[in-house]
C-alpha positions in Angstrom: 0.1 0.0 -0.1 1.6 3.3 -1.0 2.2 5.5 2.5 0.3 8.6 2.4 1.4 12.1 1.5 1.6 13.3 5.1 3.8 10.0 6.2 5.7 11.0 3.3 6.3 14.9 5.0 6.8 13.3 8.2 9.6 10.4 6.7 11.2 14.0 4.7 11.1 15.8 8.1 12.8 13.5 10.0 15.1 12.1 8.1 18.8 12.7 9.9 21.1 15.6 8.0 24.7 14.7 8.2 27.2 17.7 8.3 30.6 17.8 6.3 32.0 17.8 9.7 30.6 14.3 10.5 27.9 15.6 12.7 24.7 14.0 12.9 21.4 15.7 13.1 18.9 13.2 14.6 16.1 15.2 11.9 16.0 18.4 9.9 14.4 20.4 12.0 16.1 23.8 13.7 15.5 25.6 16.3 16.9 29.0 14.9 18.5 32.2 16.7 16.2 34.9 18.4 16.8 37.4 20.7 16.8 35.7 24.4 17.9 37.7 27.2 17.8 36.1 29.9 20.1 35.5 33.3 22.1 32.9 33.2 19.8 30.6 35.4 17.0 30.9 33.0 19.1 30.7 30.0 19.9 27.6 31.2 16.5 26.2 32.0 15.1 27.5 28.3 18.0 25.2 26.7 16.8 22.4 29.1 13.5 22.7 27.7 14.1 22.4 23.7 16.3 20.0 24.4 13.5 17.5 25.1 11.8 19.3 22.1 12.6 17.2 19.7 14.8 19.8 17.6 17.6 18.5 15.3 19.8 21.2 16.2 19.5 23.8 18.7 21.2 27.6 17.6 21.4 30.0 20.4 20.6 33.8 20.3 23.3 35.8 19.4 26.6 35.9 21.7 28.7 38.8 21.2 32.9 38.6 21.1 34.0 41.5 22.5 32.2 42.5 26.1 32.7 46.1 24.4 30.7 45.7 21.5 26.9 45.0 22.5 24.2 44.9 20.1 21.6 45.0 23.5 22.8 45.9 27.5 21.5 42.3 28.1 23.3 40.4 25.5 25.6 37.4 26.5 29.6 38.2 25.7 32.5 35.8 25.5 35.4 37.5 27.8 39.0 38.3 26.4 41.9 35.9 27.3 42.7 34.8 29.3 38.7 33.6 30.6 37.7 33.9 33.8 36.8 30.1 35.1 33.3 31.7 36.0 32.3 32.3 31.8 34.0 28.9 31.2 31.6 27.5 34.0 28.0 29.2 32.6 29.4 27.9 29.0 30.0 24.3 30.2 26.8 24.5 32.4 24.7 25.5 29.4 26.3 23.5 26.8 25.1 20.6 29.7 21.5 22.1 29.3 21.3 21.3 25.8 21.5 17.6 26.2 18.6 15.8 26.7 17.7 14.2 30.6 15.2 11.6 28.6 16.0 9.2 25.6 15.1 11.6 23.4 18.1 12.0 20.6 20.6 14.7 21.6 20.5 17.6 19.6 23.6 19.3 17.7 24.3 22.5 20.2 25.8 25.2 18.3 26.6 29.2 19.6 25.7 32.1 17.4 29.1 33.9 17.3 28.4 38.3 16.3 30.1 41.5 16.5 27.5 44.4 16.2 29.5 46.8 14.5 27.7 49.7 13.6 24.6 48.3 15.4 26.2 48.4 18.2 24.5 51.7 20.3 26.9 54.3 22.1 25.1 54.1 25.8 24.9 50.8 27.7 26.6 48.5 25.6 30.0 48.0 27.0 31.7 51.6 25.8 31.6 55.0 26.9 29.2 57.5 24.7 31.9 59.0 23.4 33.8 55.8 22.2 32.1 55.3 18.5 30.9 51.6 17.2 33.4 50.0 14.5 31.9 49.6 11.2 34.6 48.8 7.7 33.8 52.1 6.9 32.1 55.8 8.7 29.2 55.1 7.0 26.3 56.0 9.9 22.8 54.0 10.0 19.8 55.3 8.1 17.5 54.9 10.9 15.1 57.0 12.9 16.7 60.1 11.7 17.9 62.6 14.5 17.0 59.6 17.3 19.0 57.4 15.3 21.9 59.6 15.2 21.7 60.2 18.8 21.5 56.5 19.7 24.1 55.1 17.3 26.1 58.3 15.9 28.7 57.3 13.3 30.6 54.6 13.2 34.6 54.6 13.3 36.3 53.0 10.1 38.0 50.2 11.0 42.0 50.1 10.6 43.7 46.3 9.9 44.6 46.8 14.0 40.9 46.8 14.7 40.2 43.8 12.1 42.8 41.9 13.5 41.2 42.4 17.1 37.9 41.0 15.6 39.4 38.1 14.1 41.4 37.1 17.4 38.1 37.6 19.6 35.8 35.5 17.2 38.9 32.6 17.1 38.9 33.1 20.9 35.3 32.7 21.7 35.2 29.7 19.0 37.9 28.5 21.6 36.2 29.0 24.4 32.8 27.1 22.8 34.5 24.5 22.6 36.0 23.5 25.3 32.9 24.5 27.7 31.5 21.4 25.3 29.3 22.7 22.3 29.1 21.3 19.2 29.8 24.2 17.1 29.6 28.1 16.4 27.8 29.9 13.6 29.3 32.9 12.4 26.3 35.8 11.8 26.8 37.6 8.9 23.3 38.9 8.3 21.0 41.6 9.7 23.9 44.7 9.1 25.8 43.3 12.2 30.0 43.8 11.5 30.3 41.3 9.4 27.3 41.7 6.9 28.4 45.4 6.5 31.8 43.8 5.4 30.1 42.3 2.5 27.8 45.0 2.3 29.2 47.7 -0.6 26.6 50.5 0.4 28.9 50.4 4.2 32.4 48.8 2.7 33.4 51.2 0.9 37.2 50.2 1.5 39.6 50.5 -1.2 42.5 48.5 0.4 42.2 44.4 0.5 39.3 44.3 2.4 36.9 46.3 -0.1 37.1 47.4 -3.5 35.5 44.2 -4.8 32.6 41.4 -4.1 35.6 39.0 -3.5 37.6 41.0 -1.8 34.5 42.2 0.7 34.7 38.3 1.8 38.0 38.6 3.5 37.7 39.6 6.9 35.3 36.2 7.0 37.8 33.9 5.6 40.2 34.7 8.1 37.8 34.5 11.0 36.9 30.9 9.0 40.2 29.9 8.8 41.3 30.9 12.3 38.8 29.0 13.9 39.7 25.9 11.8 43.2 26.2 12.6 41.9 26.0 16.8 38.7 23.5 16.1 39.6 21.3 12.8 36.7 20.3 10.8 38.0 16.5 11.2 37.6 16.9 15.0 33.8 16.9 14.4 33.7 20.5 15.1 30.8 22.6 13.4 31.2 25.7 11.4 27.9 27.7 10.1 27.2 31.0 8.8 24.2 33.1 8.7 24.3 35.1 5.2 21.5 37.6 3.7 20.0 37.2 0.7 19.8 41.0 0.0 20.0 43.6 2.2 17.0 45.4 0.8 18.3 48.7 1.1 19.4 50.5 -1.9 23.1 50.2 -2.6 23.4 47.2 -0.4 24.1 43.8 -0.8 22.3 42.1 -4.0 20.9 38.7 -4.4 23.5 37.9 -7.0 26.0 39.3 -5.0 24.6 36.7 -2.0 24.9 34.1 -5.0 28.6 34.6 -5.3 29.0 34.2 -1.8 27.9 31.1 -1.7 29.8 30.3 -3.9 32.8 31.3 -2.9 32.5 30.0 0.7 32.1 26.5 -0.5 35.0 26.4 -2.6 37.0 28.3 0.2 36.0 25.1 2.5 35.5 24.6 6.3 31.9 25.8 6.6 29.1 22.7 7.4 26.2 24.8 6.6 24.9 28.1 5.5 21.4 29.7 6.5 19.6 32.4 4.6 18.5 35.2 6.0 18.2 39.1 5.1 17.3 42.4 6.0 19.0 44.7 8.6 18.2 47.9 11.2 17.8 49.8 7.8 14.9 47.3 6.3 13.6 46.2 9.5 10.1 45.6 8.6 11.1 42.3 6.2 11.8 40.6 9.3 8.3 41.1 10.7 6.0 38.4 10.3 2.6 40.5 8.9 4.7 42.6 6.8 7.0 40.4 5.0 6.8 41.1 0.8 5.4 37.6 0.2 3.9 37.1 -3.4 0.5 34.9 -3.7 2.6 31.7 -4.8 5.0 31.9 -1.8 2.3 31.6 0.2 2.3 28.2 -0.6 6.1 27.6 -0.1 6.2 29.9 3.4 9.3 30.4 3.7 10.6 34.1 3.3 13.7 33.8 1.7 12.5 29.9 -0.8 12.8 31.6 -3.6 16.9 32.5 -3.5 17.6 29.2 -0.9 16.5 27.2 -4.0 18.8 29.0 -6.2 21.8 28.8 -3.8 20.7 25.4 -3.3 21.2 24.3 -7.0 24.3 26.5 -7.6 26.0 24.6 -4.7 24.6 21.2 -6.6 26.8 22.4 -9.6 30.2 22.6 -8.3 32.0 19.6 -8.4 32.9 17.9 -4.9 36.1 16.9 -6.0 37.6 20.2 -6.8 36.5 21.3 -3.4 38.7 21.4 -0.1 36.0 20.3 1.9 32.1 19.0 1.7 30.0 21.0 0.2 27.7 23.3 2.9 24.5 22.2 3.5 21.6 25.1 3.7 19.5 25.8 6.4 16.5 28.1 5.6 14.8 30.1 8.1 11.5 32.1 8.3 7.9 31.8 7.8 7.7 28.3 8.3 4.4 27.4 10.2 3.4 23.6 9.0 4.4 20.3 8.3 3.4 20.4 5.0 5.1 23.7 4.3 8.5 22.4 6.0 8.5 19.4 3.4 7.9 21.3 0.5 11.1 23.2 1.0 12.8 19.7 1.8 11.7 17.5 -0.4 13.4 16.6 -3.8 12.1 16.1 -7.5 13.7 14.5 -10.8 13.8 18.2 -12.0 15.6 20.5 -9.3 17.3 20.3 -6.4 14.8 20.8 -2.7 14.9 24.9 -1.8 17.2 23.5 1.6 18.7 20.8 3.9 17.3 22.1 7.0 14.1 24.1 8.0 14.8 26.2 10.7 12.2 27.9 13.3 12.4 30.5 16.1 9.4 32.6 16.5 7.2 28.9 16.3 9.8 27.4 19.1 9.4 30.8 21.3 5.6 29.7 21.4 5.6 26.1 21.5 9.2 24.6 22.4 7.8 21.2 21.7 6.7 22.0 18.5 9.1 18.9 16.2 7.2 16.5 18.7 3.8 17.5 17.0 5.4 17.7 13.5 7.2 14.8 13.6 4.4 12.6 15.3 2.5 10.1 13.0 -0.5 10.7 15.7 -1.0 14.8 14.6 -3.1 15.3 11.8 -1.9 17.2 9.4 -4.5 20.0 9.6 -3.2 20.1 13.3 1.0 19.5 12.8 1.7 23.3 13.0 2.7 26.3 14.7 0.5 27.9 17.5 -1.3 31.1 16.0 -0.8 34.6 18.1 -0.4 38.0 17.7 2.2 39.0 19.1 1.0 43.1 18.2 -2.1 42.7 20.4 -2.4 45.7 22.4 0.5 47.7 21.1 -0.3 48.4 17.4 -1.7 52.3 18.9 2.3 52.2 19.6 3.4 51.1 16.7 1.7 53.9 14.7 2.5 56.1 17.1 6.3 55.0 16.8 5.7 54.5 12.7 8.9 57.3 11.9 11.2 55.1 13.6 11.9 52.1 11.3 12.7 49.5 14.6 9.4 50.3 16.2 7.3 47.4 14.7 10.0 44.7 14.7 11.3 46.1 17.9 8.0 45.2 19.7 7.3 41.5 18.1 11.2 40.7 19.1 9.8 42.1 22.7 6.7 40.3 22.6 8.6 36.8 22.1 11.4 37.7 24.3 9.0 37.3 26.7 7.2 34.3 25.6 10.9 32.7 26.1 11.0 33.9 29.5 8.0 32.3 30.2 9.2 28.9 29.3 12.2 29.7 31.4 10.3 30.7 34.7 8.0 27.5 34.5 11.3 25.3 34.3 12.4 27.3 36.4 10.0 26.6 39.3 10.1 22.9 38.4 13.7 22.8 39.2 13.2 24.6 42.6 10.7 22.0 43.4 13.5 19.4 42.6 11.8 17.9 39.3 14.9 16.4 37.1 12.6 15.6 33.6 11.2 18.8 32.1 7.6 18.5 32.3 5.0 18.7 29.4 1.4 18.6 30.0 0.7 18.9 25.9 0.1 21.1 22.9 -0.7 24.5 24.0 0.5 24.6 27.4 1.6 28.1 27.5 -0.4 31.0 27.2 0.2 33.2 24.0 -1.7 36.4 25.6 -1.8 39.4 24.7 1.5 42.2 24.5 0.8 43.5 28.2 -0.6 40.6 29.6 2.3 38.6 29.0 4.5 41.6 30.2 2.6 41.2 33.8 3.0 37.3 33.6 6.9 37.4 32.9 7.7 40.3 34.3 5.8 41.7 37.1 3.6 38.7 38.7 7.3 36.5 39.3 8.8 39.7 41.6 5.3 41.0 43.5 3.4 39.5 46.4 0.4 37.4 44.9 -2.1 40.0 47.3 0.0 43.0 45.6 -0.4 42.1 42.5 -4.2 41.4 42.7 -4.5 44.8 43.9 -2.8 46.1 41.0 -4.4 43.8 38.3 -7.9 45.0 40.1 -6.8 48.9 39.1 -5.5 48.3 35.8 -8.8 46.6 35.1 -10.4 49.6 36.5 -8.5 52.0 34.6 -8.8 50.0 31.2 -12.5 48.8 31.5 -13.0 45.8 29.9 -9.4 44.4 31.1 -7.4 42.5 28.8 -9.4 40.6 25.7 -7.6 38.3 24.0 -8.3 38.3 20.0 
């Protein structure tokens, strides 16, 4: 008897994937990176839950390679050498939290390394307000008008000494991550951060060996890859991934053809295990907001935001001769927009005429709403109609703020990101409470166990209620109910 289409979808997603370094993912679902902004205790608690969620790979939120250059005041950073034992101990505990305590297969655990570059604000981000951010050239951000110039200022064009230091910082961070027991790192060369800005013709206006042509703009990234591989060889099973923009979506920025060239040259350079496809920057953040993503009608069927580019990149890699490359061809990880079992399977499946759009499927926001999502997507007992990410409205209750602050380009995406960080905090708080009660195994009560409420209610649940006495919370809730009239009604 022929298997049903839904059984084929499950089999496609559940198929193990082997990275060039030899690491085997138990399935093709990747918990992609997102802002977490949690304390160290809650960070570990969150990853304990994800470890039991059935993911094939876990990629952390960005960890900065320099404490003097943070993207937000809440970012984690790897300290310079000599690394304090307390920092190494934290990264080791965090790595252990990615190991399931049940019989579930262990996901491949990867730390995303980043340097924010010119997207590091002037205050509370590791430097004095008079110390500018770094960039390949002194090109300021075109965001939020006068407010943007006040918050970010004009970056300083990096000297070759600055570049050498950044290379050392990335290599140092990879060394710490490996010693702490992680399986690999991902270099964040997307979303307008430092490595992405070196790839952008709009921001990189250098005329030395780090700019002037598309190939020269890759030099910093290649130096970092080579530095990491000198300490963490691919043959030892340590994986290195790269997050790349398919386009900057700004005039004069990286184009799709530039991005395809980068994919080809990275594969030809070698030493990379997977390439994650993304897009946008602080200057075009609306593209990273789910309800504002510019999809064609045909794209809705495919779900993924960057499906078309990913398929072109996958085809381009398939034309390369493995015998001429210094290492196996990297896998393609496609992130952004996936919501259903069938949509994920379409991106991963192949046909006789064309390669699949991707080898791996990344989910970020859905993993905040339901950390156990893979268990539903991969379960034959869950019908296709129910095998999908939870539906919710992350901007419920704050759209008036978005309209009010519409002139600030990052307002909408920023509120969306903040809601998801609160959803992550909700997951971590529950697990931390279980740990305090002496519960060793992560508890799961079933689908929909985390309340996906409106923005203000989520803020109350995750930030206010955990730190105020119950009686005081009741009084405050009553007063707020009286002021708002109808209270919090979930749409």
